[in-house]
N, C-alpha and C positions, 0 to 999 in steps of 0.2 A: 229319593230326591224330593218327593212331595213333602215328606216330613221336614227335610232341610229347608224347603221354601217356607213352610209354615212357621218354623222357628225363626227364620230371617224376618218374616213379617212381624212376629211378636216383638223381636228385639228392636225393629225399626219403630214400632208403635211406642214402645217404652222410651226410646231415645227421643222421639219427636215430642212426647209429653214432657220430658225433662228439659228439652232445649226450646220449647215453645216460647213465643213472646210472652212477657210477663202480664199477669192479670191487671186490669185497671184498678188502681189503688185510690184511697181517699185523698183529700186535699190537705191533710195535716202535715206540718213540718215541726219536728222536735229538734231544738238546739240544746245540746248538753254543754253547759258552761259551769266552771267550778266556782265562780264568784256568786255570793248571795246578796251582795250589798248594792245591786243595781248597776254595777260596772258592766256586766254582760249585756244588759238591756241597752246601754249606751253604745257599747262596742258593735252590737249587731243591729243598730237602728237602721242604717242605710240598707243592709242586706235584707232585713225583715220587710222594709217598705217596698223593695224591688219585688219580693215574692208575693206580698199582699196585693200588689198591683196586677198580678196575673192569676189571682184567685186562691192563693195559699192561706191557710189558717196556721199562723206561726205561734209557737209556744217555746219560751226560754225557761229552762229548769236545770237543777243541779244533778239530776239523776237520769237514767235511761229507763223509762217506765215500761211495764209489760204491755201497754197499749200498742207498742210498735209492732206486735205480732197479730194485731186485730184486723189488719187490712185497711185501717183508716189512715195510716201514716205512709206517706210517699217518700219523704226525705228525712234522714237522720243525720245531723251534724254534731260531731264530737270534737270539742275544742280543748286541747291541753288537759286531758283527764287527770283527776286527782285520784287518791287511794279510794278503795271501797268498791272496786269492780267485783261484784259478787258472782257466784257460779251461774245463777239463772241468767244474768245479763249476758255473760260470755257464751254459755253453752246452749241457751234456749231462746231468749228473746231475739238476739241479733241474728243467729242462723235462721230462725223462723222468718224474720223480717226480710232477709236476703232471698230466702227460698220463694217468697211471694213476688219477687221482682223489685224490692225496695232499693233505694240508692243510699249508701252510707258514705259520708264524707268525714275523713280524719284531717284535722288541722294541727300540724306540728310547727316547730319553731327552730330557731338557731340552736344547734346542739349545746353550745356553751351557755346559753341563757336558760334553756328548759330541758336539761338532760333527763330529769326524772319523768317529766310528763311525756317526753318523746319515747322513753323506754316503755311506758305503759301502753302507748300506741303500738309499739313493736310486739308487746305481749298479746294485745288484742288481735293483731294481724295473724299471729301464730295460731290463734284459736279458729281462724277461718280457713277452710281447705280450698284447694283448687285455684290459687292465684300465686303470682310471683312478685308482688310488690314488696319493696324493701326501703325502709327509711335509713339513709346512710348516717353514719356517726361522724359527720364532718361539720365544720363551722365555716360558712361562706357568708360574706357580707358585700353583695354587689352594690348596695347603697352605702357609699363610703361614710356617710355622716351618722353611722350608728343608729339606724332606725329613722333617719331623716328622709326627705323626699326630694333631694337635689338632683339625683342621677336620673337620666332619661329612662323611661320604662322599656322593658324588653318587647320587641315586636316579633319574637320567634314563636309565634302561635302555630300550633300544629293542627292540621285539618282533622276535625272530628265533630260529630253532632253536638258535643258539649261546648265546643269553642265557636260554634257558628255565630257570626256577628261580632266576635271579640277581635280587636285589632292590636291591643297593647295591654300590658300588665305592669303595674307599679309594684316593685319589690321592696320588702324590708330586709331584715337580717334573716337568712334562711339556711337550712340544710339542703341536701339533694335527695332525689328519689330515683330508684332504678326499678325496672320491671314494668309490666303493664303496657298500655298504649300512652305514649307521651302526649300531654295536652299543651304544656307551656315549657319552653326551654329558655335558657339565658346564657350569656357569655360571662365567665368568671372574671372578676375584676383584677385577678392576679395574672391574667393572660394564659392560663393553663387549660383553655378549651371550654367546651360546652357542658352544661349540667341540665338536668331536668328538674323543674320546679314542681310540677304536678303531673300525675298520670292516673289512668283509670284501668282497673281490672274488671273485665266483663265475665260473669259467671254463667255456667250452663243453665241455671234457673231463670236467667234474665236479670238477676240482681247485679248491681255494680258497686265496686269499692273505689272511691276517689281519694287519693292521698295527696294532700297539699303540705309542702314543707314551709309555707309562708303564712302563718296565722295572722301576722300584722297586716299584710297586704290584702288578706281575704276579709277579715272581720271588721277592719276599720279602727274606730276609737281614736287614740292619740296619733296613730300613724296617719290616718286620713286628715286629722286636724293639721298635722305638719305639712301634708301635701297641699291642703287648701291654702295654708300660709304662703307656700311656694307657688301658688297659682295653678295647682293641678287638681282637677275634679276627679278623684278616684271613683266615687260611686257611679258617675256617668260612664267612666271607662270600663268598669268591671261589671256593669249591670247585665250585659248580655249573657255572660257565663253564669251569673247568679240565677237568672231566670231559666237558663237551659237546664240547670240542675233540678228544677222543679218540673220540667217537661215530663208528661206521663210516659213511663217506661213501656207501656203497652202499645204506643204508637209504632207503626211499622218502619223499619229501616232496611236498607239493602246492604247487609253486612259483607257480602262477597262480591259486590259490584258487578253482578251479572244481569242487571236490568230488572230483577224481580224482587219485590219487597218481602220482608219476612212473613207477611200475612198470607202469601201465596207460595213462597219458596219453602219446601219442606226441609231443606238443609241450607240455611243462609250463610254457612261457612265454607261451602263447596261450590265454586262457580260452574262446575260441570253437572250440577244437579239443579234443575229448575223446570217449570212447565214447558219451556221452549225447546228442550233437547229430546232426541230420540231415545227410547228405552233400549238399554243394552242388556246383555245376558251376563250379569255380574253379581246377582244376589241383592241388589238395592233398587229402590224406586227412583230411577233416574228422572222421570218426567213428572213426578209428584202427582200422580193420578190415584194413589192409594193402592196400586197393584205392583207386584214385583215380578220382573222378567216376563211380562205378558208377551206372547208371540214366540217365546223360546220353547224348545222341546226339552226332553228329560236330560240331555247331555249339555245344554246351554250353548249349542253352537248355532242355533237359529236356522237350521237347514231342514227341519221337519223329519229327521231320521231318528233311529233309535240306538245308534252306535254311540260309543264314548269317544268323542273327538280328542280327548286329552290322554287316552290310553294308547301307548305304542302298540302297534300290531293289530289294533281293532279295526283299522281300515283294511278290509280284505283286498286280495289281489284283483284289481279292476280289469285285468286282461282276460279273466275268465268270462266276463259278462254277467257274473252272478255276484252275490254278496253285497257289501256296502262299500261306498266310496265317498270319503268326506268332501271331495271336490265335485261330486256329481249328485245332485239332489234326486235324480231319477234312478240312481243305482244305490240303494241302501236297504237296510234290514226291513224298514217299514213297508217298502214297495214289494220286495221279493218274498217276504214271509206273510203277506196279507192274502186273504181269500174272501171274495164276495160270493159266498156259496148259497145263492138263492135258488128258488124253484121256478118252474114254468119257463117263460121266455127270458128270464133274467140272465145276464151274462155271467160268466165265471172268470175270475181273475186267478190265474195259477201262479204259484210261486215257483222257484227254480226246481225244488224237489218234485213237485207234481209234474212239471214239464218233462223232466227226465224219465219218470215212470211212464208217461204217455208215449214217449218215443220208443221205449224198449220193445213192446209187443210188435210194433210195425217193423222194427229191425229184424226180429225173429222170423217173421213171415217172409221177408225178402231173402233171408239166408236159406230157408227151406226150398224156395222156388229155384234158386240157383243150383242147389245140390241135385234136385230132381231132373233138371235139364242136363 
Protein backbone atom coordinates (compact mmCIF):
# COMPACT_ATOMS: atom_id res chain seq x y z
CA UNK A 1 0.00 0.00 0.00
CA UNK A 2 2.87 2.37 0.79
CA UNK A 3 4.38 1.69 -2.65
CA UNK A 4 1.01 2.40 -4.28
CA UNK A 5 0.76 5.69 -2.40
CA UNK A 6 4.29 6.63 -3.50
CA UNK A 7 3.46 5.90 -7.14
CA UNK A 8 0.24 7.91 -6.85
CA UNK A 9 2.22 10.85 -5.46
CA UNK A 10 4.69 10.64 -8.36
CA UNK A 11 1.92 10.53 -10.98
CA UNK A 12 0.21 13.49 -9.32
CA UNK A 13 3.43 15.49 -9.35
CA UNK A 14 3.98 14.80 -13.05
CA UNK A 15 0.36 15.63 -13.88
CA UNK A 16 0.53 18.86 -11.93
CA UNK A 17 3.73 19.82 -13.73
CA UNK A 18 2.12 19.25 -17.13
CA UNK A 19 -1.13 21.03 -16.30
CA UNK A 20 0.36 23.89 -14.30
CA UNK A 21 -0.40 27.47 -15.32
CA UNK A 22 1.80 28.57 -18.20
CA UNK A 23 5.07 30.31 -17.53
CA UNK A 24 5.25 34.06 -17.97
CA UNK A 25 6.20 34.73 -21.58
CA UNK A 26 7.71 37.76 -23.27
CA UNK A 27 5.86 40.66 -24.87
CA UNK A 28 6.42 39.79 -28.53
CA UNK A 29 3.55 39.18 -30.95
CA UNK A 30 4.32 37.55 -34.30
CA UNK A 31 1.78 37.96 -37.12
CA UNK A 32 2.34 35.57 -40.00
CA UNK A 33 0.80 37.09 -43.13
CA UNK A 34 1.34 35.94 -46.69
CA UNK A 35 1.61 39.33 -48.38
CA UNK A 36 4.97 41.03 -48.73
CA UNK A 37 3.83 44.28 -50.34
CA UNK A 38 2.65 46.08 -47.23
CA UNK A 39 -0.97 44.90 -47.49
CA UNK A 40 -0.62 42.98 -44.23
CA UNK A 41 0.71 46.03 -42.44
CA UNK A 42 -2.41 47.93 -43.48
CA UNK A 43 -4.76 45.07 -42.72
CA UNK A 44 -3.41 44.65 -39.20
CA UNK A 45 -2.91 48.33 -38.38
CA UNK A 46 -5.80 48.61 -35.92
CA UNK A 47 -5.06 45.21 -34.36
CA UNK A 48 -1.37 46.07 -33.90
CA UNK A 49 -2.25 49.45 -32.39
CA UNK A 50 -4.62 47.84 -29.87
CA UNK A 51 -1.91 45.40 -28.73
CA UNK A 52 0.84 48.03 -28.67
CA UNK A 53 -1.36 50.05 -26.33
CA UNK A 54 -1.17 47.27 -23.73
CA UNK A 55 2.58 46.73 -24.04
CA UNK A 56 2.96 44.33 -26.97
CA UNK A 57 5.90 44.36 -29.36
CA UNK A 58 4.25 43.48 -32.69
CA UNK A 59 6.05 42.13 -35.73
CA UNK A 60 4.38 41.29 -39.08
CA UNK A 61 6.28 38.84 -41.30
CA UNK A 62 5.76 36.23 -43.99
CA UNK A 63 7.16 33.27 -42.05
CA UNK A 64 6.95 31.65 -38.63
CA UNK A 65 10.42 32.15 -37.13
CA UNK A 66 12.16 29.85 -34.69
CA UNK A 67 12.08 32.69 -32.16
CA UNK A 68 8.58 31.59 -31.16
CA UNK A 69 10.14 28.77 -29.13
CA UNK A 70 12.47 31.14 -27.24
CA UNK A 71 9.92 32.16 -24.61
CA UNK A 72 9.94 35.76 -25.84
CA UNK A 73 6.76 35.38 -27.93
CA UNK A 74 3.38 35.36 -26.21
CA UNK A 75 1.00 35.45 -29.17
CA UNK A 76 1.31 33.97 -32.68
CA UNK A 77 -1.28 34.92 -35.32
CA UNK A 78 -1.38 32.96 -38.58
CA UNK A 79 -3.56 34.52 -41.28
CA UNK A 80 -4.43 32.56 -44.42
CA UNK A 81 -1.12 30.63 -44.67
CA UNK A 82 0.58 30.12 -48.02
CA UNK A 83 2.65 27.13 -49.15
CA UNK A 84 6.00 26.48 -47.57
CA UNK A 85 5.08 25.14 -44.16
CA UNK A 86 8.30 23.31 -43.50
CA UNK A 87 8.75 20.43 -41.04
CA UNK A 88 10.49 22.43 -38.27
CA UNK A 89 7.63 24.93 -38.24
CA UNK A 90 5.01 22.22 -37.89
CA UNK A 91 6.76 19.68 -35.69
CA UNK A 92 9.19 21.76 -33.59
CA UNK A 93 8.55 25.49 -33.39
CA UNK A 94 4.79 25.54 -32.92
CA UNK A 95 4.58 22.53 -30.51
CA UNK A 96 7.39 24.07 -28.44
CA UNK A 97 5.60 27.42 -28.43
CA UNK A 98 2.35 25.84 -27.24
CA UNK A 99 4.11 23.73 -24.61
CA UNK A 100 5.35 26.94 -22.99
CA UNK A 101 1.82 28.29 -22.72
CA UNK A 102 1.79 30.40 -25.89
CA UNK A 103 -1.45 31.35 -27.63
CA UNK A 104 -1.84 30.50 -31.33
CA UNK A 105 -4.55 32.18 -33.41
CA UNK A 106 -5.56 30.80 -36.82
CA UNK A 107 -7.50 33.15 -39.12
CA UNK A 108 -9.52 31.34 -41.78
CA UNK A 109 -12.03 32.66 -44.33
CA UNK A 110 -15.08 31.81 -46.35
CA UNK A 111 -14.47 28.36 -47.82
CA UNK A 112 -15.42 29.45 -51.32
CA UNK A 113 -12.93 32.33 -51.29
CA UNK A 114 -9.92 30.77 -49.56
CA UNK A 115 -10.29 27.00 -49.81
CA UNK A 116 -6.54 26.38 -50.27
CA UNK A 117 -5.47 28.49 -47.30
CA UNK A 118 -8.22 27.00 -45.17
CA UNK A 119 -6.94 23.54 -46.05
CA UNK A 120 -3.45 24.52 -44.88
CA UNK A 121 -4.93 25.54 -41.54
CA UNK A 122 -6.61 22.14 -41.31
CA UNK A 123 -3.28 20.46 -42.01
CA UNK A 124 -1.59 22.50 -39.28
CA UNK A 125 -4.35 21.67 -36.79
CA UNK A 126 -3.78 17.98 -37.57
CA UNK A 127 -0.15 18.36 -36.45
CA UNK A 128 -1.20 19.57 -32.99
CA UNK A 129 -2.40 16.86 -30.57
CA UNK A 130 -4.98 16.97 -27.78
CA UNK A 131 -7.61 19.30 -29.23
CA UNK A 132 -10.89 18.89 -31.13
CA UNK A 133 -11.06 22.07 -33.22
CA UNK A 134 -12.36 21.62 -36.76
CA UNK A 135 -12.76 24.19 -39.52
CA UNK A 136 -15.90 23.25 -41.40
CA UNK A 137 -15.94 23.11 -45.19
CA UNK A 138 -18.99 25.32 -45.52
CA UNK A 139 -19.63 28.69 -47.11
CA UNK A 140 -21.65 31.08 -44.97
CA UNK A 141 -22.23 34.75 -45.62
CA UNK A 142 -24.18 36.33 -42.79
CA UNK A 143 -23.24 39.75 -44.17
CA UNK A 144 -25.36 39.72 -47.26
CA UNK A 145 -23.42 42.36 -49.18
CA UNK A 146 -20.48 40.04 -49.94
CA UNK A 147 -17.98 41.37 -47.47
CA UNK A 148 -19.81 44.61 -46.86
CA UNK A 149 -20.80 45.84 -43.43
CA UNK A 150 -24.51 46.57 -43.72
CA UNK A 151 -25.80 43.77 -41.48
CA UNK A 152 -26.01 44.17 -37.73
CA UNK A 153 -23.16 42.56 -35.79
CA UNK A 154 -23.73 39.39 -33.81
CA UNK A 155 -24.21 39.84 -30.08
CA UNK A 156 -24.03 36.10 -29.36
CA UNK A 157 -20.82 36.48 -27.37
CA UNK A 158 -20.05 33.50 -25.13
CA UNK A 159 -18.74 33.91 -21.59
CA UNK A 160 -14.97 33.36 -21.54
CA UNK A 161 -11.85 35.23 -20.35
CA UNK A 162 -11.03 35.91 -24.00
CA UNK A 163 -14.37 37.62 -24.61
CA UNK A 164 -14.43 39.73 -21.45
CA UNK A 165 -15.63 43.22 -22.38
CA UNK A 166 -16.66 42.17 -25.91
CA UNK A 167 -20.29 43.00 -26.70
CA UNK A 168 -20.56 42.55 -30.46
CA UNK A 169 -18.67 41.29 -33.49
CA UNK A 170 -18.96 42.48 -37.10
CA UNK A 171 -18.84 39.54 -39.49
CA UNK A 172 -17.61 39.27 -43.04
CA UNK A 173 -17.99 36.16 -45.20
CA UNK A 174 -17.14 33.16 -43.04
CA UNK A 175 -17.01 29.41 -42.58
CA UNK A 176 -17.95 27.77 -39.26
CA UNK A 177 -15.99 26.17 -36.44
CA UNK A 178 -16.78 23.14 -34.29
CA UNK A 179 -15.08 21.86 -31.15
CA UNK A 180 -13.31 23.66 -28.33
CA UNK A 181 -15.03 26.31 -26.20
CA UNK A 182 -17.17 28.64 -28.31
CA UNK A 183 -16.24 32.32 -28.13
CA UNK A 184 -18.55 33.93 -30.71
CA UNK A 185 -21.69 32.46 -32.28
CA UNK A 186 -23.96 33.86 -34.97
CA UNK A 187 -27.31 33.16 -36.59
CA UNK A 188 -27.14 31.91 -40.17
CA UNK A 189 -28.77 34.25 -42.66
CA UNK A 190 -30.54 31.29 -44.31
CA UNK A 191 -32.51 30.62 -41.13
CA UNK A 192 -30.90 27.23 -40.50
CA UNK A 193 -29.80 27.89 -36.95
CA UNK A 194 -26.65 28.89 -35.10
CA UNK A 195 -23.03 28.51 -36.06
CA UNK A 196 -19.78 29.15 -34.21
CA UNK A 197 -17.54 31.86 -35.59
CA UNK A 198 -14.60 31.40 -33.17
CA UNK A 199 -13.60 28.87 -30.53
CA UNK A 200 -10.62 28.13 -28.29
CA UNK A 201 -8.98 24.80 -27.38
CA UNK A 202 -7.06 24.87 -24.09
CA UNK A 203 -4.18 22.43 -23.89
CA UNK A 204 -2.82 20.65 -20.82
CA UNK A 205 0.40 22.67 -21.05
CA UNK A 206 -1.50 25.93 -20.63
CA UNK A 207 -1.19 26.79 -24.31
CA UNK A 208 -4.25 27.77 -26.33
CA UNK A 209 -5.37 27.44 -29.94
CA UNK A 210 -7.93 29.99 -31.11
CA UNK A 211 -9.64 29.27 -34.42
CA UNK A 212 -11.38 32.17 -36.20
CA UNK A 213 -13.29 31.54 -39.42
CA UNK A 214 -13.61 35.28 -40.11
CA UNK A 215 -10.31 36.75 -41.23
CA UNK A 216 -11.98 39.90 -42.62
CA UNK A 217 -13.77 40.76 -39.40
CA UNK A 218 -10.61 40.07 -37.41
CA UNK A 219 -7.77 41.76 -39.26
CA UNK A 220 -9.59 44.70 -40.78
CA UNK A 221 -8.31 46.22 -44.00
CA UNK A 222 -10.93 46.74 -46.70
CA UNK A 223 -13.67 45.23 -44.52
CA UNK A 224 -13.08 47.77 -41.77
CA UNK A 225 -13.02 50.53 -44.36
CA UNK A 226 -16.44 49.37 -45.61
CA UNK A 227 -17.72 49.31 -42.06
CA UNK A 228 -16.43 52.79 -41.43
CA UNK A 229 -18.26 54.00 -44.56
CA UNK A 230 -21.44 52.46 -43.13
CA UNK A 231 -20.83 54.28 -39.85
CA UNK A 232 -19.55 51.27 -37.88
CA UNK A 233 -16.31 51.54 -35.90
CA UNK A 234 -15.00 47.95 -36.00
CA UNK A 235 -11.70 48.54 -34.17
CA UNK A 236 -13.52 50.07 -31.21
CA UNK A 237 -15.98 47.16 -31.13
CA UNK A 238 -13.33 44.43 -31.44
CA UNK A 239 -10.56 45.95 -29.33
CA UNK A 240 -11.47 44.11 -26.11
CA UNK A 241 -11.01 40.68 -27.68
CA UNK A 242 -7.80 41.72 -29.44
CA UNK A 243 -6.27 42.88 -26.18
CA UNK A 244 -7.55 39.81 -24.30
CA UNK A 245 -5.55 37.67 -26.73
CA UNK A 246 -2.40 39.35 -25.46
CA UNK A 247 -3.20 38.78 -21.78
CA UNK A 248 -0.47 36.82 -20.05
CA UNK A 249 -1.44 33.16 -20.00
CA UNK A 250 0.30 32.78 -16.65
CA UNK A 251 -2.36 34.87 -14.91
CA UNK A 252 -4.52 32.73 -12.64
CA UNK A 253 -8.05 31.71 -13.62
CA UNK A 254 -10.70 29.61 -11.91
CA UNK A 255 -11.23 26.95 -14.55
CA UNK A 256 -13.66 24.77 -12.54
CA UNK A 257 -15.53 27.63 -10.82
CA UNK A 258 -14.94 26.29 -7.31
CA UNK A 259 -13.79 29.62 -5.89
CA UNK A 260 -10.05 28.84 -6.06
CA UNK A 261 -7.79 30.18 -8.82
CA UNK A 262 -5.33 27.99 -10.68
CA UNK A 263 -2.42 29.40 -8.69
CA UNK A 264 -3.68 27.64 -5.55
CA UNK A 265 -5.98 24.94 -6.96
CA UNK A 266 -3.93 21.82 -7.75
CA UNK A 267 -6.60 20.54 -10.18
CA UNK A 268 -8.44 23.50 -11.69
CA UNK A 269 -10.56 21.20 -13.86
CA UNK A 270 -12.11 19.34 -10.92
CA UNK A 271 -14.40 21.36 -8.59
CA UNK A 272 -14.14 18.62 -5.93
CA UNK A 273 -10.39 19.24 -5.55
CA UNK A 274 -9.25 22.49 -3.93
CA UNK A 275 -7.76 23.77 -0.65
CA UNK A 276 -11.21 24.13 0.91
CA UNK A 277 -12.33 20.48 0.82
CA UNK A 278 -11.62 17.65 3.28
CA UNK A 279 -9.10 15.00 2.31
CA UNK A 280 -10.71 11.72 1.26
CA UNK A 281 -9.19 8.26 1.06
CA UNK A 282 -9.15 7.98 -2.72
CA UNK A 283 -5.54 8.11 -3.87
CA UNK A 284 -5.49 11.82 -4.82
CA UNK A 285 -4.60 15.07 -3.07
CA UNK A 286 -8.11 16.42 -2.49
CA UNK A 287 -7.17 19.47 -0.39
CA UNK A 288 -4.06 20.50 -2.36
CA UNK A 289 -1.66 20.35 0.59
CA UNK A 290 0.89 18.25 -1.27
CA UNK A 291 0.00 15.03 0.58
CA UNK A 292 -2.22 12.16 -0.51
CA UNK A 293 -4.71 10.42 1.81
CA UNK A 294 -3.25 11.84 5.02
CA UNK A 295 -5.20 10.53 8.04
CA UNK A 296 -6.14 7.33 6.23
CA UNK A 297 -4.92 3.86 7.26
CA UNK A 298 -3.53 1.13 5.03
CA UNK A 299 -6.95 0.02 3.77
CA UNK A 300 -8.19 3.55 2.95
CA UNK A 301 -11.30 3.37 5.16
CA UNK A 302 -10.08 6.05 7.60
CA UNK A 303 -11.01 4.04 10.70
CA UNK A 304 -7.50 3.41 11.96
CA UNK A 305 -7.75 -0.36 11.68
CA UNK A 306 -5.65 -2.81 9.69
CA UNK A 307 -8.33 -4.84 7.98
CA UNK A 308 -9.26 -4.54 4.35
CA UNK A 309 -12.65 -2.90 4.28
CA UNK A 310 -13.06 -3.67 0.57
CA UNK A 311 -12.45 -7.43 0.91
CA UNK A 312 -15.58 -9.55 1.57
CA UNK A 313 -15.23 -11.64 4.73
CA UNK A 314 -12.39 -9.60 6.18
CA UNK A 315 -14.77 -8.05 8.68
CA UNK A 316 -14.68 -10.78 11.36
CA UNK A 317 -17.73 -11.95 13.26
CA UNK A 318 -18.31 -9.10 15.71
CA UNK A 319 -20.51 -11.28 17.93
CA UNK A 320 -17.46 -13.00 19.39
CA UNK A 321 -16.11 -9.79 20.83
CA UNK A 322 -12.81 -10.40 19.12
CA UNK A 323 -11.39 -9.81 15.67
CA UNK A 324 -12.15 -6.71 13.61
CA UNK A 325 -15.37 -4.94 12.82
CA UNK A 326 -15.45 -2.31 10.05
CA UNK A 327 -18.29 -0.51 11.82
CA UNK A 328 -16.55 -0.41 15.22
CA UNK A 329 -13.19 1.36 15.49
CA UNK A 330 -12.68 -0.20 18.96
CA UNK A 331 -12.94 -3.74 17.65
CA UNK A 332 -10.38 -4.26 14.93
CA UNK A 333 -7.10 -5.95 14.20
CA UNK A 334 -4.97 -3.02 15.31
CA UNK A 335 -6.57 -3.04 18.80
CA UNK A 336 -6.73 -6.77 19.49
CA UNK A 337 -3.38 -7.74 18.03
CA UNK A 338 -1.37 -4.96 19.67
CA UNK A 339 0.69 -5.41 22.78
CA UNK A 340 2.26 -2.71 24.92
CA UNK A 341 4.70 -5.07 26.54
CA UNK A 342 6.73 -2.77 28.78
CA UNK A 343 8.54 -3.47 32.03
CA UNK A 344 8.20 -2.29 35.64
CA UNK A 345 4.93 -0.54 36.39
CA UNK A 346 3.91 -0.13 32.73
CA UNK A 347 0.60 -1.63 31.86
CA UNK A 348 0.15 -4.52 29.50
CA UNK A 349 -2.41 -4.49 26.72
CA UNK A 350 -3.38 -8.06 25.87
CA UNK A 351 -4.79 -9.14 22.56
CA UNK A 352 -7.54 -11.77 22.37
CA UNK A 353 -5.06 -14.66 22.11
CA UNK A 354 -3.24 -13.62 25.25
CA UNK A 355 -6.50 -13.15 27.11
CA UNK A 356 -7.62 -16.72 26.32
CA UNK A 357 -4.28 -18.19 27.44
CA UNK A 358 -4.53 -16.29 30.73
CA UNK A 359 -8.02 -17.71 31.43
CA UNK A 360 -7.12 -21.38 30.77
CA UNK A 361 -4.92 -22.02 33.91
CA UNK A 362 -7.52 -20.48 36.22
CA UNK A 363 -10.20 -22.68 34.69
CA UNK A 364 -8.06 -25.80 35.28
CA UNK A 365 -7.66 -25.04 38.99
CA UNK A 366 -11.39 -24.62 39.47
CA UNK A 367 -12.07 -27.96 37.82
CA UNK A 368 -9.56 -29.78 40.10
CA UNK A 369 -11.13 -28.31 43.26
CA UNK A 370 -14.58 -29.49 42.25
CA UNK A 371 -13.34 -33.05 41.64
CA UNK A 372 -11.59 -33.24 45.06
CA UNK A 373 -14.69 -32.11 46.88
